N, C-alpha and C positions, 0 to 999 in steps of 0.2 A: 466390757467391749473396748478394744483398743482402737486408736485412730485408723489403723491399717485394716481392721476387720470390715468386711462388707456386710451390710444388713441382709438378713434372710427375709425375703418377702413372701407372704402368703396372699395371693391375689385372686380376685374374681372379676372377670371382664365380660362384657357383652358388646360384641362388634356388630354394627347394623349397617349393611350396605344400603345406600340410598340412590334413587334415580336410575334404577336398573330396569324399570319397565315391566316388572313382574312381581307378584306377591311372595313367591318363594325365594329364600336366600340360601337354600341348602347347598347349591353349587359353590357359592362364595365361601361358605363356612367350611365346606370340605377342603377348599384350598388352604384356609387357615389351619385346619387340622394337619394337613401335610407339612406345613411350616413348623408347627409345634412338635411333630414327631421327630424332626431333624434336630431340635434343640437339646435333647437329652434331659429336659426338665420334666418333672412330674406334672401331669395335667389330667383333668377329667372334665369332659364336656357334659353339660346338663341341658335341660329344656330351654333355658334362657341365658346361657352363657357358658363360661369355662372357668374352672378353678385351675390355678397355675401357681407353682411355687419354686423358689430357688433364690440364688443371689439377686439382689435388687437390680443390678445392671442387666443381668441375663433375662429377667422377667420383663423389664421395660423394653429391651431389645426385641424379645419375642413378639410382644404386642405390636411394636413398630413394624417388624417384618411381616406380620399378618396384614397390617394396613397396606404395606407396599404390594404384597401379593394380590390382595383383593382389588386394589386399584389397577394393577396390571391385568387382572382378569376382566376389567371393564367397568367396575363401579366408579362413577364419577365423584361420588361423595361417600363418606363413611362417618357415622357417629358412634362413639364408643364410650360406654360407662365403665369406669375402673374403680374398684375398691381394693386397697392394698393395706395389709396389716403387717406390722413388725413388732418384735418385742426383744428386749435385752435383759429381762429379769430371769430368764432361764434359757438353757440350750435347747434348740430344736434340731433333732437329727434330720438331715436333708431328706426330703420326700415324705415327711411325716406330719407336716403342719396341719393340713386339712383333715387328714385321717385321725389325728390325735383329738381334734375338736369333736368329731363325730363319735369316736370311741368314748370320750368322757361323758357325753350325753347318754349314750347307750348304757354305760355302767350305772349312771344315776337311775335310769328307768328300770334296769334290772334290780337294783338295790331296793327300789320302791315297789317291786313286784309287778312291774308293767313289762310288756313285751313289745319290741319294735313292730310296726305295722307289717303285714304280710308283704314279702318281696323286698323289704328294706334290710340289707345286711348291716351288721354292726360295724364292719370295716369294708373298705373297698380295695380290691387288688390293683396293683400298679398297671395291669394289662387292661383294666376297664377304662378305656379312653373313648368316651362317647361325647361328641360335641354337637350342639344345636345352635 
């Protein structure tokens, strides 16, 4: 890695709108989804957050843009847990960071004669963008 190379970030974040006066946060998370769709970054929403990957600065900007959009929608406070991984010991093709991790585990399970649980694909298509 050279000094001019930007780190490739594989992130998982959980954005929690607070003080909204209702138990459901779905409307706010849908707003975040709209923001992420515009970034061009690979992401996948899941029950308790979102996997997001791309250049470090773009990933951090996308999470910040989600905060701004959710505040604009009316949330007075937001708490976000963020976990970001980077690596420089091997090249990661853009958009494959999370998928490669899941694929590796599935290959181990297959090698050991085990099958993934029903409904759990070994890989995830780029169009599968579900956020919670």
